[in-house]
C-alpha positions as a Markdown table, in Angstrom:
| # | Residue | x | y | z |
|---|---|---|---|---|
| 1 | Met | 85.7 | 273.1 | 43.4 |
| 2 | Gly | 88.9 | 272.5 | 44.7 |
| 3 | Arg | 88.9 | 275.7 | 47.3 |
| 4 | Arg | 85.3 | 275.6 | 48.3 |
| 5 | Val | 86.3 | 271.9 | 49.7 |
| 6 | Ala | 89.1 | 272.6 | 51.7 |
| 7 | Leu | 87.4 | 275.6 | 52.9 |
| 8 | Ala | 84.8 | 273.7 | 54.0 |
| 9 | Val | 87.1 | 271.1 | 55.8 |
| 10 | Ala | 88.5 | 274.0 | 57.1 |
| 11 | Ala | 85.3 | 275.0 | 59.2 |
| 12 | Val | 84.2 | 271.9 | 60.0 |
| 13 | Leu | 87.9 | 271.3 | 62.0 |
| 14 | Val | 88.0 | 274.9 | 63.3 |
| 15 | Leu | 84.0 | 273.7 | 64.6 |
| 16 | Val | 85.1 | 270.7 | 66.1 |
| 17 | Gly | 88.4 | 272.2 | 67.9 |
| 18 | Gly | 86.3 | 275.2 | 69.2 |
| 19 | Leu | 84.0 | 272.3 | 70.5 |
| 20 | Gly | 87.1 | 270.6 | 72.2 |
| 21 | Leu | 88.0 | 273.6 | 73.8 |
| 22 | Leu | 84.6 | 274.2 | 75.1 |
| 23 | Thr | 85.2 | 270.3 | 76.8 |
| 24 | Ala | 87.7 | 271.1 | 78.5 |
| 25 | Leu | 85.8 | 274.4 | 80.3 |
| 26 | Pro | 84.7 | 273.3 | 84.9 |
| 27 | Ala | 81.3 | 274.7 | 83.4 |
| 28 | Val | 80.7 | 272.7 | 80.4 |
| 29 | Gln | 81.7 | 269.7 | 82.2 |
| 30 | Arg | 79.5 | 270.1 | 84.9 |
| 31 | Ala | 76.5 | 270.8 | 82.5 |
| 32 | Val | 77.2 | 267.5 | 80.3 |
| 33 | Ser | 77.4 | 265.5 | 84.3 |
| 34 | Pro | 77.4 | 267.3 | 87.7 |
| 35 | His | 79.7 | 264.3 | 88.7 |
| 36 | Ala | 83.0 | 264.3 | 87.3 |
| 37 | Glu | 83.7 | 260.1 | 87.5 |
| 38 | Pro | 81.9 | 256.6 | 89.4 |
| 39 | Thr | 82.1 | 256.0 | 92.7 |
| 40 | Pro | 84.4 | 253.2 | 93.7 |
| 41 | Leu | 81.9 | 251.1 | 96.3 |
| 42 | Pro | 84.0 | 249.2 | 98.9 |
| 43 | Val | 85.0 | 245.8 | 98.2 |
| 44 | His | 86.0 | 242.6 | 100.3 |
| 45 | Leu | 88.8 | 240.9 | 98.8 |
| 46 | Thr | 88.6 | 237.0 | 99.8 |
| 47 | Gly | 92.6 | 236.5 | 100.0 |
| 48 | Gln | 96.0 | 239.6 | 99.2 |
| 49 | Arg | 95.1 | 240.1 | 95.6 |
| 50 | Tyr | 92.1 | 241.5 | 93.4 |
| 51 | Asp | 91.6 | 237.6 | 91.7 |
| 52 | Asp | 88.2 | 237.5 | 94.7 |
| 53 | Leu | 86.3 | 239.4 | 95.8 |
| 54 | Thr | 83.0 | 240.7 | 97.6 |
| 55 | Val | 80.9 | 243.4 | 97.3 |
| 56 | Asp | 77.4 | 244.2 | 99.2 |
| 57 | Leu | 74.7 | 245.3 | 96.9 |
| 58 | His | 71.5 | 246.9 | 96.4 |
| 59 | Pro | 69.6 | 246.6 | 92.9 |
| 60 | Gly | 70.7 | 248.1 | 90.1 |
| 61 | Arg | 73.0 | 248.1 | 87.9 |
| 62 | Tyr | 76.8 | 247.7 | 88.5 |
| 63 | Ala | 79.5 | 248.3 | 86.4 |
| 64 | Val | 83.1 | 246.1 | 86.9 |
| 65 | Trp | 85.9 | 248.5 | 86.2 |
| 66 | Ala | 90.0 | 247.1 | 85.6 |
| 67 | Thr | 94.0 | 248.9 | 85.8 |
| 68 | Arg | 96.1 | 248.7 | 83.5 |
| 69 | Pro | 97.5 | 247.1 | 81.3 |
| 70 | Thr | 93.5 | 246.4 | 80.6 |
| 71 | Thr | 92.8 | 248.7 | 77.9 |
| 72 | Ser | 88.8 | 247.2 | 76.3 |
| 73 | Pro | 85.6 | 245.8 | 77.7 |
| 74 | Asp | 85.8 | 242.6 | 78.2 |
| 75 | Arg | 82.9 | 240.7 | 79.7 |
| 76 | Asp | 84.8 | 237.1 | 80.5 |
| 77 | Arg | 87.5 | 238.8 | 82.3 |
| 78 | Cys | 85.5 | 238.5 | 85.6 |
| 79 | Arg | 83.0 | 236.1 | 87.0 |
| 80 | Val | 79.8 | 237.4 | 88.7 |
| 81 | Thr | 78.0 | 235.2 | 91.2 |
| 82 | Gly | 74.5 | 236.3 | 93.5 |
| 83 | Pro | 73.6 | 236.5 | 96.9 |
| 84 | Asp | 72.2 | 233.0 | 96.3 |
| 85 | Gly | 75.2 | 231.1 | 94.9 |
| 86 | Arg | 74.0 | 231.4 | 90.8 |
| 87 | Pro | 75.8 | 233.2 | 88.2 |
| 88 | Val | 74.9 | 236.5 | 86.7 |
| 89 | Pro | 75.1 | 237.1 | 83.2 |
| 90 | Val | 78.2 | 240.2 | 82.8 |
| 91 | Ala | 77.8 | 241.9 | 79.6 |
| 92 | Glu | 80.3 | 243.9 | 77.8 |
| 93 | Pro | 79.5 | 248.2 | 78.2 |
| 94 | Gly | 80.0 | 249.1 | 74.9 |
| 95 | Pro | 82.4 | 251.4 | 73.5 |
| 96 | Val | 86.3 | 251.8 | 75.5 |
| 97 | Ile | 85.4 | 254.5 | 78.6 |
| 98 | Glu | 88.2 | 255.3 | 80.8 |
| 99 | Trp | 88.7 | 257.5 | 83.8 |
| 100 | Ala | 91.6 | 258.7 | 85.4 |
| 101 | Glu | 90.3 | 258.5 | 89.7 |
| 102 | Ala | 92.1 | 262.0 | 91.1 |
| 103 | Ala | 91.4 | 260.2 | 94.4 |
| 104 | Thr | 93.7 | 257.4 | 94.1 |
| 105 | Asp | 97.1 | 259.6 | 92.3 |
| 106 | Asp | 95.3 | 259.6 | 88.9 |
| 107 | Thr | 95.1 | 255.4 | 88.3 |
| 108 | Ile | 93.5 | 254.5 | 84.8 |
| 109 | Trp | 90.3 | 252.1 | 85.1 |
| 110 | Thr | 88.5 | 251.2 | 82.3 |
| 111 | Trp | 85.3 | 249.4 | 82.0 |
| 112 | Thr | 85.3 | 246.3 | 81.4 |
| 113 | Ala | 81.6 | 245.1 | 82.0 |
| 114 | Thr | 78.7 | 245.4 | 83.5 |
| 115 | Phe | 76.2 | 243.5 | 85.2 |
| 116 | Ala | 72.6 | 244.1 | 87.2 |
| 117 | Ala | 72.1 | 242.8 | 90.1 |
| 118 | Pro | 68.5 | 242.2 | 91.0 |
| 119 | Thr | 68.1 | 241.8 | 94.9 |
| 120 | Ala | 70.3 | 242.9 | 97.8 |
| 121 | Gly | 73.6 | 241.1 | 98.8 |
| 122 | Gly | 77.1 | 240.3 | 98.5 |
| 123 | Tyr | 78.1 | 239.6 | 94.8 |
| 124 | Arg | 81.0 | 237.7 | 94.5 |
| 125 | Leu | 83.6 | 238.6 | 91.4 |
| 126 | Thr | 86.1 | 236.1 | 90.8 |
| 127 | Cys | 88.9 | 237.9 | 88.5 |
| 128 | Arg | 91.4 | 236.6 | 85.9 |
| 129 | Leu | 94.7 | 238.9 | 86.5 |
| 130 | Asp | 97.2 | 240.2 | 83.6 |
| 131 | Pro | 100.3 | 237.9 | 85.0 |
| 132 | Asp | 102.4 | 241.1 | 83.5 |
| 133 | Ala | 100.6 | 243.2 | 86.1 |
| 134 | Pro | 100.6 | 242.2 | 89.7 |
| 135 | Gly | 98.8 | 245.3 | 91.2 |
| 136 | Gln | 96.2 | 245.0 | 89.1 |
| 137 | Gln | 93.1 | 245.9 | 90.3 |
| 138 | Tyr | 89.5 | 245.9 | 90.3 |
| 139 | Ala | 86.8 | 248.2 | 91.5 |
| 140 | Val | 82.8 | 248.4 | 91.4 |
| 141 | Thr | 80.4 | 251.3 | 90.4 |
| 142 | Arg | 77.0 | 252.0 | 89.6 |
| 143 | Glu | 76.8 | 251.3 | 86.3 |
| 144 | Pro | 77.8 | 255.4 | 84.8 |
| 145 | Asp | 74.5 | 257.0 | 83.7 |
| 146 | Arg | 74.1 | 258.5 | 79.8 |
| 147 | Arg | 75.7 | 261.9 | 81.1 |
| 148 | Leu | 78.5 | 260.8 | 82.9 |
| 149 | Ala | 79.7 | 258.2 | 80.2 |
| 150 | Leu | 79.5 | 261.1 | 78.1 |
| 151 | Arg | 81.5 | 262.8 | 80.2 |
| 152 | Leu | 84.2 | 260.3 | 80.6 |
| 153 | Arg | 84.1 | 259.6 | 76.8 |
| 154 | Leu | 85.0 | 264.1 | 76.1 |
| 155 | Glu | 87.6 | 263.6 | 78.3 |
| 156 | Leu | 89.1 | 260.9 | 76.4 |
| 157 | Trp | 89.0 | 262.7 | 73.2 |
| 158 | Arg | 89.9 | 266.1 | 73.6 |
| 159 | Gly | 93.0 | 265.8 | 73.1 |
| 160 | Leu | 92.0 | 264.9 | 69.1 |
| 161 | Leu | 89.2 | 267.1 | 69.4 |
| 162 | Val | 91.3 | 270.0 | 70.0 |
| 163 | Ala | 93.8 | 269.4 | 67.5 |
| 164 | Ala | 91.6 | 270.0 | 65.2 |
| 165 | Leu | 91.6 | 273.5 | 66.1 |
| 166 | Pro | 95.1 | 274.0 | 64.5 |
| 167 | Ala | 94.9 | 272.1 | 61.6 |
| 168 | Gly | 91.2 | 273.3 | 60.2 |
| 169 | Leu | 93.2 | 276.9 | 61.2 |
| 170 | Val | 96.2 | 275.8 | 58.6 |
| 171 | Ile | 93.9 | 274.7 | 55.9 |
| 172 | Leu | 92.3 | 278.2 | 56.0 |
| 173 | Gly | 95.6 | 279.9 | 56.0 |
| 174 | Met | 96.8 | 278.1 | 53.0 |
| 175 | Thr | 93.2 | 277.9 | 50.9 |
| 176 | Leu | 92.9 | 281.7 | 52.0 |
| 177 | Thr | 96.7 | 281.7 | 50.1 |
| 178 | Trp | 96.4 | 280.2 | 47.6 |
| 179 | Arg | 93.1 | 281.9 | 46.8 |
| 180 | Arg | 95.6 | 285.3 | 46.2 |
| 181 | Arg | 98.2 | 284.0 | 44.6 |
| 182 | Ala | 95.4 | 282.5 | 42.1 |
| 183 | Asp | 93.8 | 286.3 | 41.5 |
């Protein structure tokens, strides 16, 4: 019974590792989502820091991103005010999604919050900066669709997925070796 379980575990790990390798192929990445990363919208800083900014939006859903040390969703990090001066409800996006922006030398952005813009106009974001991160920044993008979110999640977990392949092969090799010795 133990050998069957080991073979099943090995098979699952090899399969997961193979899928991890597939996610590294550009053709597979484009099939998951044609967009490699979100596109930041132009923001206008009120001062010299990223704690008070304005962005012109059309009706739709938007994502707020923060650079490190922020590493998890936090809907209280930024307050959003609509063109009419009223607060706009902000929600957490769910599981952690990060993206390495190629245009800025691989700056790591974490999706911290999401909100809906019901009308066109200038939306003001007042955000909390971490005192330990003097260069922390915020960006606003259209909310990633499911395909882009999946692609970003796969990129985040690719290393772990690929690591399953050698682990599965080792378990398979050990199980087959034990089987020969037992016979």
